[in-house]
Wavefront OBJ file of the C-alpha trace (Angstrom):
o trace
v 0.000 0.000 0.000
v 1.111 3.558 -0.669
v 1.799 6.045 2.114
v -1.362 7.943 1.126
v -3.521 4.813 1.406
v -1.969 3.866 4.758
v -2.440 7.427 6.016
v -6.111 7.542 5.012
v -6.708 4.128 6.572
v -4.877 5.273 9.718
v -7.052 8.397 9.987
v -10.282 6.480 9.324
v -9.398 3.824 11.912
v -8.594 6.519 14.481
v -11.937 8.286 13.947
v -13.864 5.002 14.082
v -12.237 3.907 17.345
v -12.595 7.340 18.990
v -16.282 7.575 18.089
v -16.865 4.069 19.457
v -16.592 5.492 22.970
v -13.361 3.737 23.968
v -11.271 5.867 26.365
v -8.842 8.043 24.418
v -5.664 6.440 25.750
v -6.778 2.918 24.811
v -8.199 4.106 21.492
v -4.914 5.647 20.370
v -2.871 2.758 21.768
v -5.002 0.116 20.046
v -4.834 1.867 16.644
v -1.064 2.226 16.968
v -0.627 -1.439 17.954
v -2.812 -2.767 15.122
v -0.901 -0.750 12.520
v 2.384 -1.910 14.024
v 1.199 -5.498 13.539
v 0.138 -5.084 9.906
v 2.552 -2.490 8.534
v 5.725 -2.704 10.610
v 8.160 -5.551 11.299
v 6.633 -7.986 13.771
v 9.615 -7.472 16.038
v 8.290 -3.967 16.642
v 5.472 -5.422 18.742
v 8.064 -6.752 21.173
v 9.249 -3.205 21.806
v 5.893 -1.471 22.487
v 6.600 -1.070 26.204
v 10.178 0.009 25.482
v 9.039 2.589 22.920
v 6.435 4.055 25.267
v 8.968 4.222 28.100
v 11.626 5.861 25.923
v 9.167 8.421 24.582
v 8.066 9.286 28.126
v 11.605 9.367 29.557
v 11.626 13.143 29.671
v 12.515 15.146 32.755
v 9.942 17.726 31.657
v 7.121 15.167 31.905
v 8.119 14.536 35.525
v 6.625 17.923 36.341
v 3.110 16.760 35.437
v 2.307 14.460 38.419
v 4.017 16.931 40.763
v 1.981 19.877 39.506
v -1.130 17.658 39.646
v -0.352 16.939 43.322
v 0.066 20.669 43.980
v -3.229 21.398 42.240
v -5.059 18.609 44.083
v -3.795 19.844 47.453
v -5.102 23.349 46.767
v -8.223 22.198 44.938
v -9.363 19.777 47.636
v -8.923 22.378 50.374
v -11.083 25.430 51.045
v -8.550 27.713 49.346
v -10.814 28.303 46.349
v -13.749 29.349 48.507
v -11.601 31.659 50.620
v -9.938 33.189 47.571
v -13.292 33.955 45.989
v -14.664 35.344 49.272
v -11.684 37.691 49.635
v -12.067 38.941 46.053
v -15.792 39.438 46.624
v -15.308 41.475 49.797
v -12.625 43.719 48.297
v -14.583 44.350 45.070
v -18.022 44.564 46.684
v -18.606 48.247 45.875
v -17.449 48.048 42.257
v -20.368 47.837 39.760
v -20.283 44.246 38.580
v -17.619 43.575 41.200
v -18.963 40.104 41.889
v -18.299 39.090 38.282
v -14.824 40.640 38.402
v -14.161 38.786 41.660
v -15.130 35.476 40.046
v -12.842 36.131 37.076
v -9.855 37.150 39.219
v -10.393 34.255 41.609
v -10.484 31.822 38.662
v -7.287 33.306 37.232
v -5.384 33.173 40.525
v -6.639 29.696 41.363
v -5.780 28.428 37.862
v -2.254 29.771 38.312
v -1.953 27.923 41.628
v -3.659 24.658 40.647
v -2.944 24.389 36.900
v -6.235 22.589 36.234
v -9.334 23.815 34.443
v -11.679 21.303 36.038
v -10.306 21.991 39.540
v -10.700 25.748 39.009
v -14.313 25.407 37.870
v -15.163 23.123 40.759
v -13.345 25.017 43.519
v -14.489 28.520 42.538
v -17.842 27.576 41.046
v -19.098 25.653 44.083
v -19.136 28.881 46.097
v -19.327 31.573 43.386
v -22.312 30.295 41.402
v -24.720 30.045 44.373
v -23.504 33.447 45.636
v -23.981 35.142 42.256
v -27.446 33.679 41.765
v -28.402 34.641 45.306
v -27.322 38.223 44.486
v -29.636 38.347 41.481
v -27.168 37.511 38.698
v -28.593 35.307 35.946
v -27.703 31.618 35.910
v -26.225 32.001 32.430
v -23.825 34.749 33.477
v -22.772 32.923 36.643
v -22.140 29.641 34.812
v -20.433 31.346 31.873
v -17.999 33.349 34.006
v -16.876 30.330 36.011
v -16.619 28.019 32.977
v -14.639 30.603 30.991
v -12.424 31.480 33.960
v -11.648 27.793 34.362
v -10.198 27.605 30.845
v -7.239 29.648 32.071
v -6.012 26.458 33.743
v -4.553 25.244 30.415
v -2.842 28.573 29.701
v -1.478 30.052 32.922
v 1.547 28.265 34.434
v 1.790 25.539 35.623
v -0.165 24.425 32.538
v -0.005 20.723 31.667
v -0.874 21.692 28.098
v 2.192 23.927 27.800
v 4.358 21.256 29.432
v 3.338 18.751 26.751
v 3.781 21.284 23.974
v 7.293 22.002 25.262
v 8.085 18.284 24.914
v 6.407 17.867 21.504
v 7.900 21.039 19.980
v 11.236 20.815 21.830
v 10.818 24.351 23.170
v 11.858 25.921 26.471
v 9.242 25.309 29.168
v 10.327 28.456 31.002
v 9.713 30.544 27.872
v 6.318 28.942 27.326
v 5.241 29.521 30.926
v 6.218 33.185 30.718
v 4.635 33.565 27.280
v 1.301 32.333 28.653
v 1.030 35.104 31.262
v 0.339 38.013 28.862
v -2.492 36.242 26.988
v -3.850 35.011 30.332
v -4.094 38.586 31.608
v -5.675 39.640 28.294
v -8.373 36.989 28.655
v -8.951 37.948 32.285
v -9.558 41.548 31.224
v -11.909 40.523 28.400
v -13.886 38.146 30.635
v -14.148 40.713 33.453
v -15.181 43.463 31.017
v -17.933 41.280 29.612
v -19.045 40.434 33.156
v -19.338 44.146 33.997
v -21.248 44.985 30.790
v -23.596 42.038 31.246
v -24.124 43.022 34.893
v -25.061 46.572 33.855
v -27.576 45.212 31.359
v -29.142 42.881 33.943
v -29.093 45.715 36.510
v -31.022 48.010 34.150
v -33.497 45.237 33.354
v -34.094 44.741 37.086
v -34.609 48.489 37.547
v -37.203 48.586 34.753
v -39.032 45.610 36.224
v -39.031 47.173 39.692
v -40.225 50.568 38.371
v -43.210 48.814 36.794
v -44.252 47.385 40.148
v -42.359 44.121 40.000
v -40.309 42.613 42.800
v -36.948 44.238 43.554
v -34.183 41.909 42.386
v -31.300 41.315 44.770
v -28.990 42.554 42.037
v -30.117 46.079 42.972
v -28.609 45.727 46.438
v -25.132 47.152 47.136
v -22.836 45.261 49.527
v -21.100 47.210 52.276
v -17.960 45.872 53.950
v -15.826 47.607 56.543
v -12.074 47.917 56.281
v -11.782 45.486 59.187
v -13.836 42.870 57.316
v -11.689 43.364 54.208
v -8.436 42.753 56.033
v -9.964 39.857 57.963
v -10.494 38.056 54.632
v -6.786 38.084 53.740
v -4.923 35.824 56.229
v -6.064 32.543 54.680
v -5.492 33.742 51.127
v -2.089 35.414 51.389
v -0.068 32.214 52.092
v -1.276 30.676 48.830
v -0.519 33.870 46.894
v 2.961 33.847 48.430
v 3.306 30.216 47.285
v 2.305 31.222 43.745
v 4.786 34.099 43.633
v 7.515 32.036 45.290
v 7.225 29.195 42.784
v 7.304 31.640 39.868
v 10.315 33.440 41.375
v 12.193 30.155 41.825
v 11.461 29.095 38.246
v 12.058 32.343 36.384
v 14.854 33.501 38.651
v 16.865 30.458 37.630
v 16.987 29.034 41.154
v 15.263 25.749 40.227
v 14.414 23.665 37.182
v 10.731 23.160 36.251
v 10.700 19.679 37.823
v 12.344 20.954 41.009
v 9.879 23.854 41.110
v 6.981 21.431 40.736
v 8.273 19.303 43.606
v 8.820 22.321 45.850
v 5.352 23.653 44.986
v 3.698 20.315 45.782
v 5.429 19.978 49.161
v 4.697 23.601 50.139
v 1.048 23.262 49.070
v 0.657 20.235 51.362
v 2.337 22.137 54.209
v 0.096 25.167 53.672
v -3.163 23.233 53.792
v -1.890 21.492 56.919
v -1.091 24.816 58.628
v -3.967 26.962 57.312
v -6.762 24.373 57.290
v -5.436 21.715 59.651
v -5.499 19.121 56.847
v -2.732 16.811 58.021
v -4.596 13.652 59.058
v -4.750 10.613 56.775
v -8.485 11.203 56.284
v -7.685 14.709 55.027
v -4.831 13.689 52.765
v -6.429 10.553 51.308
v -8.749 12.419 48.859
v -5.783 14.535 47.713
v -3.549 11.564 46.951
v -6.383 9.579 45.367
v -7.254 12.524 43.128
v -3.586 12.965 42.202
v -3.168 9.267 41.446
v -6.322 9.183 39.327
v -5.633 12.329 37.290
v -1.890 11.793 36.888
v -2.383 8.166 35.821
v -5.023 9.199 33.283
v -2.801 11.953 31.868
v 0.315 9.785 31.690
v -1.642 6.979 29.993
v -2.933 9.421 27.380
v 0.549 10.878 26.938
v 2.189 7.455 26.616
v -0.328 6.140 24.087
v -0.307 9.435 22.162
v 3.466 9.286 21.904
v 3.267 5.672 20.679
v 0.631 6.791 18.166
v 2.941 9.586 16.961
v 5.863 7.144 16.752
v 3.883 4.821 14.461
v 2.802 7.783 12.309
v 6.419 8.823 11.980
v 7.690 5.288 11.219
v 5.097 4.860 8.466
v 6.001 8.336 7.123
v 2.405 9.508 7.551
v 3.287 12.643 9.514
v 6.234 13.512 7.236
v 4.157 13.036 4.094
v 1.303 15.088 5.515
v 3.706 17.884 6.472
v 5.307 17.807 3.002
v 1.862 17.918 1.391
v 0.932 20.988 3.434
v 4.202 22.700 2.456
v 3.676 21.818 -1.231
v 0.311 23.598 -1.161
v 2.328 26.836 -0.972
v -0.244 28.497 1.267
v 0.508 31.980 2.459
v 1.776 32.272 6.022
v -1.521 33.358 7.563
v -3.661 31.070 5.398
v -1.622 28.172 6.771
v -2.157 29.457 10.311
v -5.905 29.832 9.737
v -6.196 26.315 8.313
v -4.331 24.828 11.296
v -6.381 26.913 13.748
v -9.636 25.647 12.200
v -8.346 22.076 12.421
v -7.539 22.547 16.121
v -11.019 24.002 16.742
v -12.676 21.024 15.007
v -10.536 18.527 16.920
v -11.525 20.380 20.095
v -15.110 19.248 19.514
v -14.051 15.687 20.322
v -10.589 15.557 21.934
v -8.926 17.070 25.020
v -5.966 19.450 24.562
v -3.455 16.792 25.628
v -4.346 14.493 22.721
v -4.639 17.319 20.194
v -1.091 18.496 20.868
v 0.570 15.087 20.745
v -1.399 13.879 17.715
v -0.967 16.984 15.557
v 2.506 18.218 16.530
v 4.434 15.952 14.089
v 2.269 17.194 11.206
v 1.767 20.906 11.862
v 5.077 21.988 13.401
v 7.363 21.416 10.358
v 5.242 23.603 8.012
v 4.923 26.280 10.693
v 8.682 26.246 11.260
v 9.242 26.459 7.492
v 7.007 29.544 7.321
v 9.019 31.256 10.033
v 6.502 31.100 12.890
v 7.867 31.437 16.410
v 6.907 28.059 17.898
v 6.698 29.495 21.419
v 4.206 32.097 20.186
v 2.264 29.437 18.288
v 2.151 27.088 21.290
v 0.543 29.769 23.439
v -1.919 30.796 20.704
v -2.768 27.136 20.128
v -3.508 26.775 23.846
v -5.814 29.805 23.682
v -7.621 28.259 20.706
v -7.983 24.974 22.585
v -9.614 26.853 25.469
v -12.697 27.079 23.254
v -12.919 23.288 23.264
v -13.379 23.371 27.035
v -16.527 25.509 26.830
v -18.274 24.447 23.644
v -20.199 21.213 23.016
v -20.143 18.308 22.436
v -17.141 17.637 24.748
v -16.892 20.945 26.643
v -15.369 19.573 29.855
v -16.018 22.757 31.837
v -19.673 22.764 30.788
v -20.190 19.379 32.408
v -18.210 20.366 35.507
v -20.577 23.333 35.954
v -23.556 21.083 35.350
v -22.270 18.753 38.076
v -21.694 21.418 40.746
v -24.908 23.323 39.858
v -27.311 20.595 38.668
v -30.340 22.890 39.007
v -29.036 25.017 36.096
v -30.219 23.531 32.794
v -27.409 22.342 30.549
v -28.844 24.526 27.773
v -28.439 27.609 29.979
v -24.838 26.663 30.750
v -24.083 26.322 27.034
v -25.734 29.667 26.190
v -23.871 31.268 29.080
v -20.496 30.149 27.705
v -21.071 31.143 24.055
v -20.160 34.859 24.506
v -16.834 33.747 25.978
v -16.124 31.589 22.911
v -16.318 34.785 20.824
v -14.123 36.615 23.347
v -11.482 33.902 22.977
v -11.673 34.338 19.193
v -11.115 38.071 19.707
v -8.114 37.298 21.915
v -6.592 35.076 19.206
v -6.992 37.912 16.695
v -5.306 40.367 19.075
v -2.422 37.950 19.664
v -1.909 37.686 15.905
v -1.938 41.462 15.434
v 0.105 42.185 18.569
v 2.465 39.207 19.099
v 4.315 41.295 21.711
v 1.569 40.287 24.171
v 3.082 36.798 24.042
v 6.718 37.629 23.385
v 7.390 40.485 25.810
v 8.045 38.542 29.027
v 10.144 35.719 27.478
v 12.199 38.331 25.639
v 12.751 40.327 28.836
v 13.793 37.354 30.997
v 15.533 35.085 28.465
v 16.541 37.352 25.598
v 15.917 36.687 21.907
v 14.752 33.212 20.904
v 17.401 31.089 19.190
v 16.404 29.749 15.787
v 15.426 26.062 15.981
l 1 2 3 4 5 6 7 8 9 10 11 12 13 14 15 16 17 18 19 20 21 22 23 24 25 26 27 28 29 30 31 32 33 34 35 36 37 38 39 40 41 42 43 44 45 46 47 48 49 50 51 52 53 54 55 56 57 58 59 60 61 62 63 64 65 66 67 68 69 70 71 72 73 74 75 76 77 78 79 80 81 82 83 84 85 86 87 88 89 90 91 92 93 94 95 96 97 98 99 100 101 102 103 104 105 106 107 108 109 110 111 112 113 114 115 116 117 118 119 120 121 122 123 124 125 126 127 128 129 130 131 132 133 134 135 136 137 138 139 140 141 142 143 144 145 146 147 148 149 150 151 152 153 154 155 156 157 158 159 160 161 162 163 164 165 166 167 168 169 170 171 172 173 174 175 176 177 178 179 180 181 182 183 184 185 186 187 188 189 190 191 192 193 194 195 196 197 198 199 200 201 202 203 204 205 206 207 208 209 210 211 212 213 214 215 216 217 218 219 220 221 222 223 224 225 226 227 228 229 230 231 232 233 234 235 236 237 238 239 240 241 242 243 244 245 246 247 248 249 250 251 252 253 254 255 256 257 258 259 260 261 262 263 264 265 266 267 268 269 270 271 272 273 274 275 276 277 278 279 280 281 282 283 284 285 286 287 288 289 290 291 292 293 294 295 296 297 298 299 300 301 302 303 304 305 306 307 308 309 310 311 312 313 314 315 316 317 318 319 320 321 322 323 324 325 326 327 328 329 330 331 332 333 334 335 336 337 338 339 340 341 342 343 344 345 346 347 348 349 350 351 352 353 354 355 356 357 358 359 360 361 362 363 364 365 366 367 368 369 370 371 372 373 374 375 376 377 378 379 380 381 382 383 384 385 386 387 388 389 390 391 392 393 394 395 396 397 398 399 400 401 402 403 404 405 406 407 408 409 410 411 412 413 414 415 416 417 418 419 420 421 422 423 424 425 426 427 428 429 430 431 432 433 434 435 436 437 438 439 440 441 442 443 444 445 446 447 448 449 450 451 452
């Protein structure tokens, strides 16, 4: 069979297995193994375990379970609730301050935990009931939390950026720094939308009340004393110090990413023990079980995805596909648009982890040939993949919100997240027009990027 025929059969088999409902890791692993049996020397089957181990033998990948442990320690504690409460108290008098508080709390928690699902669950469990109790619509409350949770795959320590660093052979430190600017941009866009939507709902409530209707709680203004504001800080500040300390250790050159992850995990466990008294086995058991479950799932997906990519490379599928894309002689930005659309479509069905590892061998060579900065592209790709977390049919964050707020119809959650999908599209456009948003911090700390 020709490479084209094998490639088409490989793609068809992958789609068929994925749509069958088999877990992603086993789906990719089974397709890779079957094609090894039929199209590679039979001796290759004897080296499946060796190939997977060699592909995963990266010191960068060691950071994943450690960052997962750090995120689980913070996510399973009451840190998310306290962080949101502190933001709420300090922004109580600002019009739409509750929405801004949710957005900021999501951003800070995502930067501490590095998980979208954990951010949605930790912040949403307290923020959504509070917002609805204050008269905010269910759609706005669900949308803000779901969109804020997407920052978990962009802000460091992002597992998505860790995997991209491995797949694209780029500096993890540069990628982490490059994700901060776009993360702040998205925070501003989300908060701005929250304020504008709040003002619209506030005016609607005023009109209803002026016509003799009931006064919505959204018309009430919270009042907090300076004493109450400072009283909300003691439980939050240690975790913010942890966040800043980890970033300082990493970007100051005092520790490698894996060492930083280990330090962050240990300090997170110490903090929840000191701040919340979570030091007993009954307190720590859910944290370690959650870490074991999530880290095992991620590493299985990574291992099978790497095996899948290895088979694609051995059969020259990825090289041929990359050469075909180059031979199309697309303009630089047409190529980018085509790849971006492909990532969006894949986001309908696959998580970011699989998208990166499956597509990297195909899309990176043409992008490199066209002169794209692969650090810039990795961050923009992560922003694009954020849409996959809040649009159906997969939309992980949508289902997390539906789980923690089951009385909100799934349709309302979806409609609540749609405006944020368009805001993410706007952010991608701004990053293309103003690449300095991505490049500024890596350039300042590490200097110009060396040509790969």
